[in-house]
C-alpha positions as CSV (number, residue, x, y, z in Angstrom):
1,M,-64.4,-17.8,98.4
2,L,-61.1,-19.9,97.3
3,S,-61.7,-19.9,94.1
4,D,-61.8,-15.6,94.4
5,L,-58.9,-15.9,96.2
6,S,-56.9,-18.4,93.8
7,E,-58.1,-16.0,91.0
8,A,-56.4,-12.8,93.3
9,L,-53.0,-15.1,93.6
10,Y,-52.8,-15.9,90.0
11,L,-53.7,-12.1,88.9
12,L,-51.1,-11.2,91.4
13,L,-48.3,-13.3,90.0
14,I,-49.3,-12.2,86.1
15,Y,-48.8,-9.0,87.3
16,S,-45.3,-9.7,88.9
17,Q,-43.9,-11.2,86.1
18,D,-45.0,-8.8,84.2
19,F,-43.5,-6.0,85.9
20,G,-40.6,-8.2,86.1
21,H,-40.7,-8.6,81.9
22,K,-40.9,-4.9,81.9
23,T,-38.1,-3.4,84.3
24,F,-36.1,-6.3,82.6
25,W,-36.8,-5.1,78.7
26,H,-35.6,-1.2,80.4
27,Y,-32.5,-2.6,81.7
28,L,-31.2,-3.9,78.2
29,H,-32.6,-0.5,76.4
30,K,-30.5,1.2,78.8
31,Q,-27.1,-1.5,78.7
32,R,-27.9,-1.1,74.9
33,D,-27.8,2.8,74.9
34,E,-24.7,3.1,77.4
35,I,-22.6,0.1,74.8
36,E,-23.9,2.5,72.1
37,N,-22.6,6.3,73.6
38,M,-19.7,4.1,74.6
39,L,-18.9,2.7,70.9
40,E,-19.9,6.4,69.4
41,G,-17.1,7.6,72.1
42,V,-14.6,5.3,70.9
43,E,-15.1,5.9,67.5
44,R,-15.1,9.9,67.5
45,R,-11.5,9.2,69.4
46,A,-10.4,7.2,66.8
47,Y,-11.9,9.7,64.1
48,E,-9.4,12.4,66.1
49,L,-6.4,10.3,66.1
50,L,-6.6,9.6,62.2
51,L,-7.3,13.4,61.9
52,A,-4.0,14.2,63.9
53,S,-1.6,12.0,62.3
54,Q,-2.5,14.1,58.9
55,N,-2.4,17.1,60.8
56,A,-6.0,18.0,60.0
57,I,-7.8,18.6,63.2
58,W,-9.2,21.2,61.2
59,V,-11.9,19.3,60.1
60,L,-13.5,18.5,63.0
61,N,-14.3,22.4,63.1
62,H,-15.3,21.6,59.5
63,R,-19.6,22.1,59.1
64,P,-20.7,20.8,55.7
65,V,-22.6,23.8,54.1
66,T,-26.6,22.2,53.8
67,S,-29.0,23.6,51.6
68,E,-31.5,26.1,53.0
69,S,-34.6,23.9,52.4
70,N,-33.9,20.5,53.9
71,E,-37.5,19.5,52.2
72,E,-36.2,20.5,48.8
73,D,-33.5,18.8,46.6
74,C,-32.4,21.8,44.6
75,S,-29.3,19.9,43.0
76,G,-31.7,19.1,39.5
77,M,-31.1,14.9,40.7
78,D,-33.8,12.2,41.6
79,E,-33.3,9.3,43.6
80,E,-34.7,6.7,41.3
81,P,-31.5,4.1,40.1
82,L,-32.0,3.5,36.2
83,S,-32.7,-0.2,37.1
84,K,-34.2,-1.7,40.1
85,P,-32.7,-5.1,41.4
86,K,-34.4,-8.1,40.7
87,A,-35.7,-10.4,43.4
88,I,-34.4,-14.0,43.0
89,A,-37.3,-16.6,44.2
90,A,-35.8,-19.3,46.2
91,G,-36.7,-22.7,45.2
92,M,-39.3,-24.7,47.0
93,D,-38.0,-27.9,46.3
94,N,-36.0,-28.5,49.5
95,I,-37.7,-26.4,52.7
96,E,-33.7,-26.1,54.1
97,D,-33.0,-23.8,50.9
98,I,-35.5,-21.2,51.3
99,E,-34.0,-17.9,52.7
100,D,-34.8,-15.7,56.2
101,P,-36.9,-13.1,54.8
102,V,-35.5,-10.7,56.5
103,D,-31.9,-11.6,54.8
104,V,-33.8,-11.4,51.8
105,A,-35.4,-7.9,51.9
106,I,-31.6,-6.7,53.9
107,R,-29.7,-7.9,50.5
108,E,-32.4,-6.2,48.7
109,K,-32.7,-3.1,50.0
110,R,-28.6,-3.1,49.9
111,A,-28.1,-3.5,46.1
112,E,-30.8,-1.1,45.6
113,L,-29.2,1.5,47.7
114,W,-25.8,0.6,45.3
115,E,-28.4,1.1,42.2
116,K,-28.5,4.0,43.2
117,I,-24.9,5.6,44.5
118,W,-23.8,4.2,40.8
119,T,-26.6,5.6,39.2
120,R,-26.1,9.3,40.6
121,L,-22.6,9.1,40.0
122,S,-22.5,8.1,36.2
123,R,-24.9,10.7,35.4
124,Y,-21.9,13.1,36.3
125,C,-20.2,11.9,34.2
126,A,-18.5,13.7,30.8
127,P,-18.9,12.1,27.6
128,Y,-15.8,9.5,26.7
129,E,-14.9,11.4,23.7
130,S,-14.8,14.6,25.9
131,R,-11.3,15.4,26.7
132,F,-12.4,16.5,30.2
133,D,-13.5,13.1,30.8
134,K,-10.9,11.8,33.1
135,E,-11.0,15.1,34.7
136,R,-14.6,14.6,35.7
137,L,-14.1,11.6,37.1
138,A,-11.3,12.9,39.5
139,V,-13.8,15.1,40.6
140,I,-16.4,12.5,41.1
141,W,-14.5,10.6,43.1
142,T,-13.2,13.8,45.5
143,Y,-17.0,14.4,45.4
144,V,-17.5,11.5,47.3
145,C,-14.4,12.0,49.4
146,R,-16.0,15.1,50.9
147,A,-19.0,13.2,51.4
148,I,-17.0,10.5,53.7
149,Y,-14.6,13.4,55.5
150,T,-16.6,14.8,58.2
151,D,-18.7,11.2,59.1
152,P,-16.5,9.8,61.6
153,T,-18.5,6.6,60.6
154,L,-17.3,6.5,56.6
155,M,-13.9,8.0,57.2
156,L,-12.9,5.3,59.6
157,I,-14.3,2.5,57.4
158,A,-12.5,4.2,54.4
159,Q,-9.4,3.5,56.0
160,N,-9.6,-0.3,54.8
161,Y,-9.2,0.8,51.2
162,R,-6.5,2.2,49.1
163,Y,-9.2,4.2,46.2
164,V,-12.9,5.0,45.8
165,T,-13.5,2.7,43.3
166,S,-12.5,0.0,46.1
167,M,-14.7,1.3,49.0
168,L,-18.1,1.5,46.0
169,S,-17.2,-1.4,44.7
170,D,-17.8,-3.4,48.1
171,S,-20.8,-5.9,48.0
172,S,-20.0,-7.1,51.5
173,M,-20.6,-3.6,53.3
174,D,-23.3,-4.2,55.5
175,L,-26.3,-2.2,55.2
176,L,-26.3,0.4,57.4
177,T,-22.6,1.6,56.3
178,V,-24.2,1.6,52.4
179,E,-27.1,4.0,53.7
180,K,-25.0,6.3,55.7
181,L,-22.9,6.6,52.3
182,W,-25.9,7.0,50.5
183,K,-27.2,9.7,52.6
184,A,-23.7,11.7,52.5
185,I,-23.1,11.5,48.7
186,K,-26.7,12.5,48.1
187,G,-26.2,15.3,51.1
188,V,-23.0,17.1,49.6
189,Y,-24.1,21.0,49.1
190,V,-22.9,22.9,46.4
191,H,-19.9,24.8,48.6
192,D,-18.3,21.1,49.0
193,I,-18.3,20.3,45.0
194,R,-17.0,23.6,44.4
195,A,-14.0,22.6,46.6
196,A,-13.5,19.0,45.1
197,V,-13.3,21.0,41.6
198,D,-10.8,23.3,43.6
199,D,-9.3,19.8,44.7
200,V,-8.9,18.6,41.1
201,L,-7.7,21.7,39.3
202,H,-5.2,22.6,41.9
203,P,-3.8,19.5,43.5
204,V,-0.5,20.2,44.8
205,R,0.0,23.9,46.2
206,E,2.8,25.6,48.1
207,K,1.3,26.1,51.2
208,G,-1.8,25.2,53.2
209,D,-3.7,22.4,55.3
210,Y,-5.4,19.5,53.3
211,V,-6.4,15.5,54.4
212,V,-5.8,12.6,52.3
213,V,-9.0,10.5,52.0
214,L,-8.3,7.5,50.0
215,G,-5.4,8.7,47.9
216,M,-7.5,12.1,47.5
217,R,-5.9,15.6,48.7
218,L,-9.0,17.6,50.2
219,H,-7.8,21.2,51.0
220,K,-9.1,23.1,53.5
221,E,-9.0,26.5,52.0
222,L,-9.9,27.5,47.8
223,T,-6.8,28.5,46.2
224,G,-9.0,31.6,44.8
225,I,-8.2,31.2,41.7
226,P,-10.7,31.5,39.1
227,L,-12.4,28.2,37.6
228,P,-11.3,27.9,33.8
229,F,-14.2,27.1,32.0
230,H,-14.5,24.1,31.6
231,G,-14.6,23.9,35.7
232,W,-18.3,25.8,35.6
233,G,-19.0,22.2,33.2
234,H,-18.0,20.6,36.7
235,M,-20.1,22.5,38.5
236,T,-23.0,22.1,36.6
237,A,-22.5,18.2,36.1
238,L,-22.7,17.4,39.3
239,F,-25.0,20.1,41.3
240,G,-28.3,21.1,38.1
241,C,-29.0,24.9,40.6
242,Y,-27.5,27.6,38.6
243,S,-28.2,29.9,41.3
244,C,-26.7,27.8,43.7
245,V,-23.6,27.3,41.6
246,R,-23.7,31.7,41.1
247,K,-22.9,31.7,44.6
248,V,-19.9,30.1,44.6
249,C,-18.7,30.2,41.2
250,R,-18.6,33.8,40.2
251,T,-15.2,34.2,38.2
252,V,-14.5,32.4,35.2
253,R,-11.3,32.3,33.0
254,L,-12.5,31.8,29.2
255,G,-9.5,32.2,27.8
256,L,-8.4,28.8,28.9
257,F,-11.5,27.6,26.8
258,L,-10.4,28.4,23.9
């Protein structure tokens, strides 16, 4: 009888402790969600104030056009880096020198994402001998800026850098930011690429709204001026789907190619 009672009390105690643990766990999750929502709100407000300082509130209403099929990437670019970062094995002589496996995994993942970013951007480059080499680089950097400027997190982080290359060379950037940057870059669709080419070919205009990101002017509207023939080359270099390119690039000034 006493043993049965003791067992019942023991089970009740275990249950009450487990119940308290679950309650505390759910409370922590709730607190975490509330803090994350608060931080997102603060970040959003900072983003709005940043845009307002440049008279670029129009960016808030800009919705980047995406591919009609989210499952298929028609840009013609794969996600494989040219070379995968090699893992460096830690020495086993001193147990204190062994790195935390989690830290190693995070570092390797971050290095892999950087390799993917630079591999993709390098594939966009024109041959070094081309007279449009520097102009192509300007298009690539503007393309990156257009991947950044509609994302509050990336846009705020970009304020810590002067140039695109400075941001893309920051090896201390945390994994979540690098991952967000990679997704933004590979998610740019043909409409923003067309706008990037227009931004480079016509950076200064008599009228029209624009926002400055990492030293690059991103204009709200296209000029409507037909692309020169090499502009078509910029388009197809950055986006390999000719059907998509034809949607936003229907006129070309062949005379400027001669």
